[in-house]
Structure formats: structure tokens, C-alpha cells
C-alpha positions as CSV (number, residue, x, y, z in Angstrom):
1,M,21.9,16.8,-17.0
2,F,19.8,16.2,-13.9
3,I,19.9,13.1,-11.7
4,N,17.3,11.9,-9.3
5,V,18.2,9.1,-6.8
6,F,15.2,7.5,-4.9
7,I,16.0,5.2,-2.0
8,N,13.1,3.3,-0.4
9,R,11.9,0.5,1.8
10,K,8.6,-1.1,1.3
11,R,6.0,-1.5,4.0
12,P,5.5,-4.9,5.5
13,G,2.7,-6.7,3.7
14,Y,2.5,-4.2,0.8
15,D,0.6,-5.3,-2.3
16,A,3.6,-6.4,-4.5
17,A,1.4,-7.0,-7.6
18,S,-0.1,-3.5,-7.4
19,Y,3.3,-2.0,-6.9
20,A,4.7,-3.9,-9.9
21,A,1.8,-2.7,-12.1
22,D,2.3,0.9,-11.0
23,S,6.0,0.7,-11.5
24,E,5.6,-0.7,-15.0
25,R,3.1,2.0,-15.9
26,M,5.4,4.8,-14.5
27,M,8.4,3.4,-16.4
28,A,6.4,3.5,-19.7
29,L,5.2,7.0,-19.0
30,A,8.6,8.3,-17.9
31,Q,10.4,7.0,-21.0
32,A,7.8,8.9,-23.1
33,Q,8.5,12.2,-21.4
34,P,10.6,14.9,-23.1
35,G,14.1,15.0,-21.6
36,F,14.1,11.4,-20.3
37,V,17.6,9.8,-20.6
38,S,17.7,6.7,-18.5
39,Y,16.4,4.7,-15.5
40,R,18.1,2.0,-13.4
41,R,16.9,0.2,-10.3
42,Y,18.9,-1.8,-7.8
43,S,17.9,-3.9,-4.8
44,S,20.0,-4.7,-1.8
45,G,19.8,-7.9,0.3
46,D,18.3,-6.0,3.2
47,G,15.2,-4.8,1.4
48,E,16.4,-1.3,0.4
49,D,15.8,-0.3,-3.3
50,V,17.7,2.4,-5.1
51,S,16.4,4.0,-8.4
52,I,18.4,6.4,-10.5
53,S,16.8,8.4,-13.2
54,E,18.7,10.7,-15.5
55,W,17.1,13.7,-17.3
56,E,18.4,16.2,-19.9
57,S,17.5,19.1,-17.5
58,E,16.0,19.9,-14.2
59,D,12.9,21.3,-15.9
60,A,12.3,18.0,-17.6
61,A,12.7,16.1,-14.3
62,R,10.4,18.5,-12.5
63,A,7.8,18.2,-15.3
64,W,7.8,14.4,-14.8
65,G,7.4,15.0,-11.1
66,R,4.2,17.0,-11.8
67,H,2.7,14.5,-14.4
68,P,-0.9,13.7,-13.1
69,E,-0.5,9.9,-13.3
70,H,2.9,10.2,-11.6
71,L,1.4,12.4,-8.8
72,A,-1.3,9.8,-8.2
73,A,1.3,7.0,-8.1
74,Q,3.4,9.0,-5.6
75,G,0.3,9.3,-3.4
76,R,-0.2,5.5,-3.5
77,G,3.5,5.1,-2.7
78,R,3.1,7.1,0.5
79,S,-0.2,5.5,1.5
80,D,0.2,1.9,0.3
81,Y,3.8,0.9,-0.6
82,Y,6.6,2.7,1.2
83,Q,7.7,2.4,4.8
84,S,10.3,5.1,4.1
85,Y,12.1,6.9,1.3
86,T,14.7,9.5,0.6
87,T,15.1,11.5,-2.6
88,Y,18.4,13.1,-3.8
89,N,18.4,15.5,-6.7
90,C,21.4,16.8,-8.5
91,A,21.6,19.4,-11.2
92,D,24.9,19.6,-13.2
93,P,26.6,16.7,-11.5
94,R,30.3,16.3,-11.7
95,I,30.8,13.2,-13.9
96,S,33.8,11.0,-14.1
97,H,34.0,7.9,-16.3
98,F,36.5,5.0,-16.7
99,D,36.2,2.3,-19.4
100,R,38.9,-0.3,-19.8
101,S,39.0,-1.2,-23.4
102,D,41.0,-4.4,-24.1
103,T,41.9,-4.3,-27.7
């Protein structure tokens, strides 16, 4: 398993409609990629967004990172949407899970 965490803040006055369209298109493309497992996005009250994508392997995640449409969207992110961002990548994460089952 490979996990990508993307933390970002948008630029003041960014085009929210264009960002939403790009985001929707990237989600559809990512889900169609070999090795895609899941995607979640969270927003904080102070304007910071966190996205977490899970992949079957590092190779699958890196292939998605090189997808031509994704590369173009990344460029628009840097030029048009993001004030700042940080990416964390983790291969073979240590995973712990708790699930309270009331039966």
C-alpha cells in the first residue's frame, strides 16, 4: 500500500468554479487508474484542506502523478489555485485499526 497526503491552502481570489471542475475531473481519472484504492478530502475551518489518496503500490501512485491530464492540473494548481501546499508520501505504512462492534 502507498499513501499520499496533500495539504494545501488556496490563493486569495482563486477561481473556485474552475478548481471544482478540475477536481471533479481528476477524481474521475484517478478512480479509473490501475491501483487506485481510495480518496478522502477534509477541510478545516481555517482554510486548510487535506486530501488522502491510497494506492495499491508506489508504482501505481507515481504513474498517476505522471498522467498527462494530472500533470496539467498540477500546473494549474501552482499557477492559479494554491497559495501553498505540502505533500507527504508513505510506502508500506504501519497500519493500526480499531472498530467497536456493538452486538
